[in-house]
C-alpha positions in Angstrom: -1.7 -84.6 -39.0 0.9 -82.1 -40.1 -0.3 -78.5 -40.6 1.5 -76.0 -42.8 2.6 -72.7 -41.3 0.3 -69.8 -42.4 1.9 -66.6 -43.8 -0.2 -63.4 -43.6 0.8 -61.9 -47.0 3.6 -59.8 -45.5 1.8 -59.2 -42.2 3.4 -60.9 -39.3 1.1 -62.5 -36.6 3.1 -60.6 -33.9 2.2 -57.3 -35.6 -1.4 -58.2 -35.8 -1.5 -59.0 -32.1 -0.5 -55.3 -31.4 -3.3 -53.6 -33.2 -6.3 -52.1 -31.4 -9.5 -53.9 -30.4 -11.0 -53.7 -33.8 -8.5 -56.3 -35.3 -7.4 -57.9 -32.1 -10.5 -60.0 -31.7 -10.2 -61.6 -35.2 -6.5 -62.3 -34.7 -7.2 -64.2 -31.4 -10.0 -66.1 -33.1 -7.5 -67.0 -36.0 -4.9 -68.3 -33.6 -7.5 -70.4 -31.8 -8.8 -71.7 -35.2 -5.3 -72.6 -36.4 -4.5 -74.6 -33.4 -7.7 -76.6 -33.6 -6.9 -80.1 -35.0 -10.0 -80.2 -37.3 -9.1 -77.0 -39.2 -8.9 -77.6 -43.0 -6.6 -75.7 -45.4 -9.5 -73.9 -47.1 -10.9 -72.7 -43.8 -7.5 -71.4 -42.8 -7.2 -69.4 -46.0 -10.6 -67.8 -45.5 -9.7 -66.8 -41.9 -6.4 -65.4 -43.1 -8.1 -63.1 -45.6 -10.6 -61.8 -43.1 -7.9 -61.0 -40.6 -5.8 -59.2 -43.2 -8.8 -57.1 -44.3 -9.5 -56.1 -40.7 -5.9 -55.1 -40.0 -5.6 -53.0 -43.2 -8.9 -51.2 -42.4 -7.6 -50.3 -38.9 -4.3 -48.9 -40.2 -6.0 -46.9 -42.9 -8.4 -45.4 -40.4 -5.6 -44.7 -38.0 -3.6 -42.9 -40.7 -6.7 -40.9 -41.7 -7.3 -39.7 -38.1 -3.6 -38.8 -37.8 -3.9 -36.8 -41.0 -6.9 -35.0 -39.6 -5.2 -34.3 -36.3 -2.2 -32.7 -38.1 -4.5 -30.7 -40.4 -6.3 -29.1 -37.5 -3.0 -28.3 -35.8 -1.8 -26.6 -39.0 -5.1 -24.6 -39.3 -4.5 -23.4 -35.7 -1.0 -22.4 -36.5 -2.0 -20.5 -39.7 -4.8 -18.7 -37.8 -2.4 -17.7 -35.1 0.1 -16.4 -37.6 -2.6 -14.4 -39.4 -4.0 -13.1 -36.0 -7.4 -14.5 -36.8 -8.5 -14.8 -33.2 -12.1 -15.9 -33.8 -11.0 -18.7 -36.1 -8.4 -19.8 -33.6 -11.1 -20.3 -30.9 -13.4 -22.1 -33.3 -10.7 -24.6 -34.5 -9.3 -25.0 -31.0 -12.7 -25.8 -29.6 -13.2 -28.5 -32.2 -9.8 -29.9 -31.7 -10.2 -30.0 -27.9 -13.6 -31.8 -28.1 -12.1 -34.5 -30.3 -8.5 -34.9 -29.2 -8.3 -33.0 -25.9 -5.6 -30.4 -25.3 -2.9 -29.9 -27.9 0.7 -30.8 -27.0 2.5 -28.5 -24.5 4.7 -26.9 -27.2 1.6 -26.0 -29.2 -0.3 -24.8 -26.1 2.7 -22.5 -25.4 2.4 -21.1 -29.0 -1.4 -20.6 -28.5 -1.0 -18.7 -25.2 1.9 -16.7 -26.5 -0.2 -15.8 -29.6 -3.0 -14.4 -27.5 -0.4 -12.5 -25.4 -0.1 -10.1 -28.3 -3.8 -9.5 -28.6 -5.4 -6.2 -27.7 -8.9 -7.7 -27.5 -10.4 -7.9 -24.0 -12.5 -10.9 -24.7 -9.7 -12.9 -26.2 -7.4 -12.2 -23.3 -10.1 -13.2 -20.9 -10.7 -16.5 -22.7 -6.9 -17.1 -22.7 -6.8 -16.6 -18.9 -9.8 -18.9 -18.4 -8.2 -21.5 -20.6 -5.0 -21.4 -18.6 -6.9 -21.8 -15.3 -8.8 -24.8 -16.6 -5.7 -26.5 -18.0 -3.8 -25.8 -14.8 -6.4 -27.7 -12.8 -5.7 -30.8 -14.9 -2.2 -30.7 -16.1 -0.1 -27.7 -15.0 3.1 -29.2 -16.6 1.6 -28.6 -20.1 1.9 -24.8 -19.4 5.3 -23.3 -20.0 6.7 -20.6 -17.8 7.6 -18.2 -20.6 4.1 -18.2 -22.2 2.5 -17.6 -18.8 4.8 -14.7 -18.1 4.1 -13.1 -21.4 0.3 -13.5 -20.9 0.5 -12.0 -17.4 2.4 -9.0 -18.7 -0.1 -8.4 -21.5 -3.0 -8.6 -19.0 -1.3 -6.0 -16.8 -0.7 -3.7 -19.7 -4.3 -4.1 -20.8 -5.5 -2.9 -17.3 -7.0 -6.3 -16.5 -5.7 -6.6 -12.9 -8.0 -9.5 -11.9 -7.0 -11.9 -14.7 -3.3 -10.8 -14.3 -3.5 -11.6 -10.5 -4.9 -15.1 -11.3 -1.9 -15.9 -13.5 0.5 -14.6 -10.9 -1.0 -16.6 -8.2 -1.2 -19.7 -10.3 2.5 -19.5 -10.8 3.1 -18.7 -7.2 1.2 -21.9 -6.1 3.7 -23.9 -8.2 6.6 -22.2 -6.4 7.5 -20.2 -9.5 7.3 -16.5 -10.2 8.0 -13.9 -12.8 11.4 -12.5 -13.2 11.9 -9.3 -11.2 11.9 -7.1 -14.3 8.6 -8.7 -15.5 7.0 -8.6 -12.0 7.9 -4.9 -11.7 6.3 -4.2 -15.0 3.1 -6.1 -14.1 2.9 -4.3 -10.7 3.6 -1.0 -12.3 0.5 -1.4 -14.5 -1.7 -3.0 -11.8 -1.2 -0.2 -9.2 -2.6 2.4 -11.5 -6.1 1.5 -10.3 -7.6 0.9 -6.9 -8.6 -2.6 -7.7 -5.2 -3.4 -9.0 -3.6 -1.9 -5.9 -5.7 -4.1 -3.7 -4.6 -7.2 -5.6 -1.0 -6.2 -6.0 -0.6 -5.6 -2.3 -2.1 -8.9 -1.4 0.0 -10.8 -4.0 3.2 -9.0 -2.7 2.4 -10.2 0.8 1.8 -13.7 -0.5 5.1 -13.7 -2.3 6.9 -12.5 0.9 5.2 -15.3 2.9 6.1 -17.9 0.3 9.7 -16.7 0.0 10.1 -16.7 3.8 8.7 -20.2 4.1 10.8 -21.7 1.3 13.9 -19.9 2.6 13.4 -21.3 6.0 12.4 -24.8 4.8 15.3 -25.1 2.3 13.3 -27.7 0.4 14.2 -29.1 -3.0 11.8 -26.8 -4.8 13.0 -23.6 -6.5 13.3 -20.6 -4.1 11.2 -17.7 -5.3 13.2 -14.6 -6.1 13.1 -11.9 -3.4 11.0 -8.9 -4.4 13.1 -5.8 -5.1 13.0 -2.4 -3.4 11.4 -0.9 -6.5 8.5 -3.4 -6.3 7.9 -2.5 -2.7 8.0 1.2 -3.5 5.5 0.8 -6.3 3.0 -0.9 -4.0 3.6 1.4 -1.0 3.0 4.5 -3.2 -0.2 3.0 -4.5 -1.3 2.3 -0.8 -0.7 6.0 -0.1 -2.5 7.2 -3.2 -5.6 5.0 -2.7 -5.7 5.5 1.1 -4.8 2.0 2.2 -2.7 2.8 5.3 -3.2 -0.5 7.2 -2.1 -2.5 4.2 0.9 -0.2 3.9 1.9 -1.1 7.5 1.7 -4.9 6.6 4.0 -4.3 3.6 6.6 -2.4 5.6 6.6 -5.3 8.1 7.0 -7.8 5.3 9.9 -5.7 3.9 11.6 -6.0 7.3 10.9 -9.7 7.6 12.6 -10.7 4.3 15.3 -8.1 4.8 14.8 -6.0 1.6 16.9 -2.8 1.8 14.9 0.4 1.8 16.1 3.6 0.0 15.3 7.3 0.1 12.0 6.8 -1.7 11.1 4.0 0.7 11.6 6.3 3.7 9.4 9.0 2.2 6.6 6.4 1.6 7.1 5.0 5.2 6.6 8.6 6.3 3.2 8.9 4.5 2.1 5.5 5.8 3.0 6.3 9.4 1.5 9.8 9.2 -1.8 8.3 7.8 -1.9 5.9 10.8 -0.9 8.5 13.3 2.3 6.7 14.4 4.5 9.5 15.4 6.9 7.3 17.4 7.8 5.4 14.2 8.9 8.6 12.5 11.0 9.5 15.6 13.1 6.3 15.0 14.1 7.6 11.6 14.9 11.2 12.4 18.3 10.7 13.9 19.5 9.2 10.6 17.7 11.7 8.4 19.4 14.6 10.3 22.8 13.2 9.1 21.9 13.1 5.4 24.2 15.1 3.2 23.1 18.5 1.9 22.6 17.3 -1.8 20.1 14.6 -0.6 18.5 16.7 2.2 16.0 18.2 -0.2 14.5 14.8 -0.8 13.5 14.5 2.8 11.4 17.7 2.9 8.2 15.7 3.3 9.7 13.7 6.1 10.2 16.8 8.2 6.9 18.2 7.0 4.9 15.2 8.1 6.8 14.9 11.3 6.1 18.5 12.3 2.5 18.0 11.3 2.2 15.1 13.7 3.7 17.1 16.5 0.9 19.6 15.9 -1.7 16.9 15.8 -0.5 15.5 19.1 -0.6 19.1 20.5 3.1 18.6 21.5 4.4 22.2 21.4 7.8 21.3 22.9 8.5 18.6 20.3 7.4 21.0 17.5 9.7 23.7 18.8 12.6 21.3 19.0 12.1 20.2 15.4 11.8 23.8 14.2 15.1 24.6 15.9 16.7 21.5 14.3 15.5 22.6 10.8 17.5 25.8 11.2 20.4 24.8 13.4 21.3 21.4 12.1 21.8 22.6 8.5 25.3 23.8 9.0 26.4 20.5 10.5 25.3 18.4 7.5 28.1 16.9 5.4 28.6 18.4 1.9 29.2 15.1 0.3 27.6 11.7 0.7 27.7 10.3 4.2 29.5 7.0 4.0 27.9 5.7 7.1 24.4 6.1 5.6 25.5 4.4 2.4 25.6 1.2 4.4 22.3 -0.6 5.5 21.2 0.8 8.9 18.9 -1.3 11.1 15.9 0.8 12.2 13.5 -0.8 14.6 9.8 -0.7 13.6 6.7 -1.5 15.6 5.9 -0.7 19.2 8.9 -0.4 21.5 9.7 -2.7 24.3 8.5 -5.8 22.5 10.8 -8.9 22.6 10.0 -9.9 19.0 10.7 -6.5 17.4 11.3 -6.1 13.7 14.1 -4.0 12.1 14.0 -2.7 8.6 17.2 -2.2 6.6 17.6 1.3 5.2 20.3 3.0 3.1 19.4 6.7 3.7 21.8 7.9 1.0 20.6 5.4 -1.7 18.6 6.7 -4.6 17.1 4.1 -7.0 17.2 5.4 -10.6 14.4 3.2 -11.8 11.8 4.6 -9.4 10.7 8.1 -8.5 8.0 9.0 -6.0 5.2 10.5 -7.9 3.3 11.8 -4.9 3.8 15.5 -4.7 2.7 16.5 -1.3 2.1 20.1 -0.4 5.0 21.7 1.5 2.7 22.7 4.3 5.0 23.3 7.2 8.5 22.7 5.9 9.9 23.7 2.5 13.1 23.7 0.5 14.1 27.2 -0.5 17.4 28.8 -1.6 19.3 25.5 -1.1 18.1 24.8 2.5 15.2 23.6 4.6 13.0 26.3 6.1 9.9 26.5 8.1 7.0 27.9 6.1 4.8 30.8 7.2 2.0 28.3 8.0 4.3 26.2 10.1 5.6 29.1 12.1 2.1 30.6 12.5 0.8 27.3 13.9 3.7 27.3 16.4 3.1 30.9 17.4 -0.6 30.2 17.8 0.0 27.1 20.1 2.5 29.1 22.3 0.0 31.9 22.6 -2.9 29.7 23.5 -0.8 28.0 26.2 0.5 31.4 27.4 4.1 30.4 26.9 5.4 33.5 25.0 8.7 33.6 26.9 9.6 30.1 25.6 8.7 31.2 22.0 11.1 34.1 22.4 13.8 31.8 23.6 13.3 29.6 20.5 13.5 32.7 18.2 16.6 33.9 19.9 18.3 30.5 19.6 17.4 30.3 15.9 18.4 33.9 15.2 21.8 33.5 16.8 22.4 30.4 14.7 21.4 32.2 11.5 23.7 35.2 12.1 23.3 39.0 12.6 20.0 40.6 12.9 18.8 42.3 9.8 15.7 44.0 8.5 13.3 41.2 7.7 14.9 38.7 10.0 12.9 35.9 11.7 12.4 37.7 15.0 11.3 40.9 13.3 8.9 38.9 11.0 7.3 37.3 14.0 6.9 40.6 15.8 5.5 42.3 12.7 3.0 39.5 12.1 1.8 39.7 15.7 1.3 43.4 15.3 -0.6 43.2 12.1 -2.8 40.4 13.4 -3.7 42.5 16.5 -1.7 40.5 19.0 0.0 43.7 20.3 0.7 42.4 23.8 2.4 39.3 22.4 4.5 41.4 20.1 5.6 43.7 23.0 6.4 40.6 25.2 8.6 39.2 22.4 10.3 42.5 21.9 11.1 42.8 25.6 12.5 39.2 25.6 14.7 40.1 22.6 16.2 43.1 24.5 16.7 40.9 27.6 18.6 38.4 25.4 20.8 41.2 24.0 19.2 41.1 20.5 19.2 44.5 18.9 16.1 45.1 16.8 15.8 47.8 14.1 13.9 51.0 14.8 11.2 50.1 12.2 10.0 47.4 14.5 9.5 49.8 17.4 7.9 52.4 15.2 5.5 49.8 13.8 4.4 48.8 17.4 4.1 52.5 18.4 2.0 53.2 15.4 -0.3 50.3 16.3 -0.7 51.6 19.8 -1.6 55.0 18.5 -4.2 53.5 16.2 -5.8 51.8 19.1 -5.5 54.9 21.3 -3.5 52.9 23.9 -2.2 55.9 25.9 -0.4 54.0 28.7 1.3 51.6 26.2 2.4 54.5 24.0 4.0 56.2 27.0 5.7 53.0 28.2 7.1 52.2 24.7 8.4 55.7 24.2 10.2 55.5 27.5 11.6 52.2 26.5 12.8 53.6 23.2 14.6 56.4 25.0 16.1 54.1 27.6 17.8 51.8 25.1 19.1 54.8 23.1 17.5 53.6 19.8 19.0 55.2 16.7 16.2 56.9 14.8 16.0 59.1 11.7 14.4 62.5 11.7 10.9 61.3 10.7 10.9 58.7 13.5 12.0 61.3 16.1 9.2 63.7 15.0 6.6 60.8 15.3 7.8 60.0 18.8 7.7 63.6 19.9 4.2 64.0 18.6 3.1 60.9 20.5 4.7 62.2 23.8 3.0 65.6 23.5 -0.4 64.1 22.9 0.0 61.8 25.9 1.1 64.8 28.1 -1.9 66.8 27.0 -4.2 63.8 27.6 -5.7 64.3 24.1 -6.6 61.4 21.8 -3.9 60.2 19.6 -4.0 60.9 15.9 -4.2 57.8 13.7 -0.8 57.5 12.0 0.0 55.9 8.8 1.8 52.5 9.1 5.5 52.7 8.9 5.6 49.3 7.1 2.9 48.8 4.5 3.6 45.2 3.6 1.3 42.4 4.7 3.6 39.4 4.9 2.6 35.9 4.3 3.3 35.1 7.9 0.8 37.8 8.9 -1.9 36.2 6.7 -1.3 32.8 8.1 -1.2 34.0 11.7 -4.5 35.9 11.3 -6.1 32.7 9.8 -4.6 30.6 12.7 -5.9 32.9 15.4 -9.4 33.0 13.8 -9.7 29.2 13.6 -10.5 27.2 16.7 -8.0 24.4 16.1 -8.3 21.4 18.3 -5.8 18.6 18.2 -7.5 15.2 17.9 -7.3 13.2 21.1 -7.4 9.7 19.6 -3.7 9.6 18.4 -2.1 8.7 21.7 -4.9 6.3 22.6 -4.6 4.5 19.3 -0.8 4.2 19.8 -1.4 2.6 23.2 -4.0 0.2 21.8 -1.6 -0.9 19.0 1.1 -1.6 21.6 -1.1 -3.7 23.8 -2.5 -5.6 20.8 1.0 -6.3 19.5 2.1 -7.5 23.0 -1.1 -9.6 23.2 -2.2 -7.7 26.3 -5.7 -7.6 25.0 -7.4 -6.7 28.3 -5.4 -3.4 28.5 -6.3 -2.6 25.0 -10.0 -3.2 25.8 -9.7 -0.8 28.8 -8.4 2.0 26.5 -11.2 1.3 24.0 -13.8 1.6 26.8 -12.1 4.8 28.0 -12.5 6.3 24.5 -16.2 5.6 24.7 -16.5 7.1 28.1 -14.7 10.3 27.0 -16.9 10.4 23.9 -13.8 10.2 21.6 -14.8 8.8 18.2 -12.7 5.7 17.3 -11.0 5.6 13.9 -10.3 2.9 11.4 -7.0 2.3 13.1 -8.7 1.8 16.5 -10.8 -1.1 15.2 -8.0 -2.5 13.0 -5.6 -2.8 15.9 -8.2 -4.4 18.1 -9.2 -6.9 15.3 -5.5 -7.8 14.8 -5.1 -8.4 18.5 -8.2 -10.6 18.7 -7.2 -12.5 15.6 -3.7 -13.2 17.0 -5.4 -14.8 20.1 -8.2 -16.5 18.0 -10.9 -14.6 19.8 -13.3 -14.6 16.9 -16.5 -14.1 19.0 -15.1 -10.8 20.4 -14.7 -9.6 16.8 -18.4 -10.1 16.1 -19.1 -7.8 19.0 -16.7 -5.3 17.7 -18.4 -5.5 14.3 -21.6 -4.5 16.0 -19.9 -1.4 17.4 -18.5 -0.5 13.9 -22.0 -0.8 12.3 -23.5 1.4 15.1 -20.8 4.1 14.6 -21.4 4.0 10.8 -25.1 4.4 11.3 -24.4 7.5 13.4 -22.4 9.1 10.6 -18.9 7.9 11.5 -16.7 7.4 8.4 -15.4 3.8 8.9 -16.0 2.4 5.4 -12.4 1.3 4.7 -11.2 -1.6 2.5 -8.4 -2.5 4.9 -10.8 -2.8 7.8 -13.4 -4.8 5.8 -10.6 -7.2 4.7 -9.5 -7.8 8.3 -13.1 -8.5 9.2 -13.6 -10.9 6.4 -10.5 -12.9 7.2 -11.5 -13.0 10.9 -15.1 -14.1 10.3 -14.0 -16.6 7.7 -11.5 -18.2 10.0 -14.0 -18.3 12.8 -16.8 -19.8 10.7 -19.2 -16.8 11.0 -20.5 -17.0 7.5 -23.5 -14.7 8.2 -21.1 -12.0 9.2 -19.0 -12.7 6.2 -21.9 -12.0 3.9 -22.8 -8.8 5.8 -19.3 -7.5 5.3 -19.4 -8.4 1.6 -22.7 -6.6 1.3 -21.1 -3.4 2.8 -18.1 -3.7 0.4 -20.5 -4.0 -2.5 -22.5 -1.0 -1.3 -19.3 1.1 -1.3 -18.1 -0.3 -4.7 -15.1 -2.0 -3.1 -13.4 -5.0 -4.8 -13.2 -8.2 -2.8 -10.2 -10.4 -3.4 -12.0 -13.7 -3.9 -8.9 -15.7 -4.6 -7.5 -14.9 -1.1 -10.7 -15.8 0.7 -11.1 -18.9 -1.4 -7.7 -20.3 -0.2 -8.7 -19.8 3.4 -12.1 -21.3 2.8 -10.6 -24.4 1.1 -8.0 -24.8 3.8 -10.5 -24.5 6.7 -14.0 -25.3 5.5 -13.6 -27.2 2.3 -16.2 -30.0 3.1 -18.4 -28.0 5.4 -22.1 -28.9 4.8 -21.1 -30.2 1.3 -23.4 -33.3 1.5 -26.0 -31.9 3.9 -29.2 -30.7 2.4 -31.6 -28.1 3.8 -34.1 -30.8 4.5 -31.6 -32.6 6.7 -31.1 -29.6 9.0 -32.2 -30.4 12.6 -32.7 -26.8 13.8 -33.6 -23.4 12.3 -30.1 -22.1 13.2 -28.5 -25.0 11.3 -30.7 -24.4 8.3 -29.7 -20.7 8.2 -26.0 -21.5 8.6 -26.3 -24.0 5.8 -27.8 -21.3 3.5 -25.0 -18.8 4.5 -22.3 -21.4 3.8 -23.9 -22.3 0.5 -24.2 -18.6 -0.5 -20.6 -17.9 0.3 -19.4 -21.1 -1.5 -21.2 -20.0 -4.6 -19.8 -16.4 -4.4 -16.2 -17.5 -3.8 -16.2 -20.2 -6.4 -17.6 -17.9 -9.1 -14.1 -16.7 -9.8 
């Protein structure tokens, strides 16, 4: 029997086959029905009508949903343009529950819109939204919108959310442009929490840059951080007392070969001084001594901290040598920029004699215009006056006091003579006279007389006022023998005196001859100089140089060289000598143990740290706690991890959860994930399970 072809009133059967499930079933039934030989013409007409109705209903519903989809998107756009943030979140939540995330282009508009918000809650929600989307489909997030949001979070002083966005971009081997990154860091380092996060992120960027540069993979190479970015973070490390982190940043700067400038050298100086690393400053001094006169004033703090470290190490010879250089090298400095120092100089950093030593590139005559060191340290020992570097009264008083305590006055005199000859002719108020006068006023008459004698032996002519001042002091103290000896000395050298001085000397001689007590004379010089005040203060104070500096330097060297047994011997020596360890002592030891994966020894060291803190020792330092956390986490000592976190919380220190989370996922992602407390075989395993669970909850609550 012949069957007529069926037309679906303008709807082709092939189109009907492409509709969704609601119409597809009827179409398939119709096809089966048409092919059946017993199908009548009336039945085929009825089936055709039912199929057409189903298809039309489907298309009408589809068009309605599409219209609703577009309407909600338009509502979102209008709310964004009108800055109605609450309405945006309501509409977005509805849209997301029905249709999922909007298209990438619209998501970019949404994130960019919130980047102009000043509301803390809206910015936090935007950051949370970005993190959630990134876990599912990072490609839907555009780089420009993330950069804008990150910059806004930084300006709003929200360092934790800003760090999350930065790290999210870093994980995808992308990063902010240098100008934007500098702006974000500039805002982050204004707070202690922001400094902690910015320093860790900078180290992560350096590691990623070094890895990608070595690998030369097909992914985009992250832009190398600029000198200004390093300076910003280093200055914050100094400001918020994070010296160990500062050392790590200097080493990273050397590893990726970023060129340091004048400001960098000053920040290096602060970091090294805080860590007691005098040998590191010594490596820079030869270059700094050659800096031109116009730039020399910027290196005042370098000389100041360097001299301070000589005093801390109780190294009188090194201090005297530096003081002589301050006065004597000034005339040899070039008047214009030194071309040699305008080129990058390779300065070794780290302990000497190591095979794998690092070298940092420094341009000692380079001044970055976009960054100025805000740290205004006190010019304690060295100052810049009248266009030149000079030793302050406090610096000179400290030197005189150290020479006097070690009974080395002759060497002090030789130093003064060398400086005076370099400075020119002797005048009233010269350096030698000032030192003698200060010794007289502070009561150190024998020291003053010894220096005066040494000046004469060296052929240095001193003014009559200096002799009269010493003679007057002897008279006040009724020192008959000293008066007689000084008067003879004055006559023997043929000192030129005025009439009043001659009368005073004659009176002193007659009193000595008669054996009568000397009248108290009025001082010849009535001024109490600043040097005198400082020397009196120095002599009244019992200054004792700390003994841990040299020992810490030795521990650092042995730990860097992986000679851990020698480092342990020095640590035990400190305990035997009752020398209190510092943050640096424990930090160097932890780094040494960590490099050799000796995690158990670090737990023993943690016991020592807690014992010292219980006895009043100040060891609560973020850098030290961070090292301990990393060590215990890598070793799997989760009970110790929780202890350190408790100490940090007690001292109101921020813990960088993101950093610890990455190590936890990398090393212990599935640890005890399926094991329940009831499945633990021993009490120790049950406790460990609880500690792991507690840490997982803490680190994932980010």
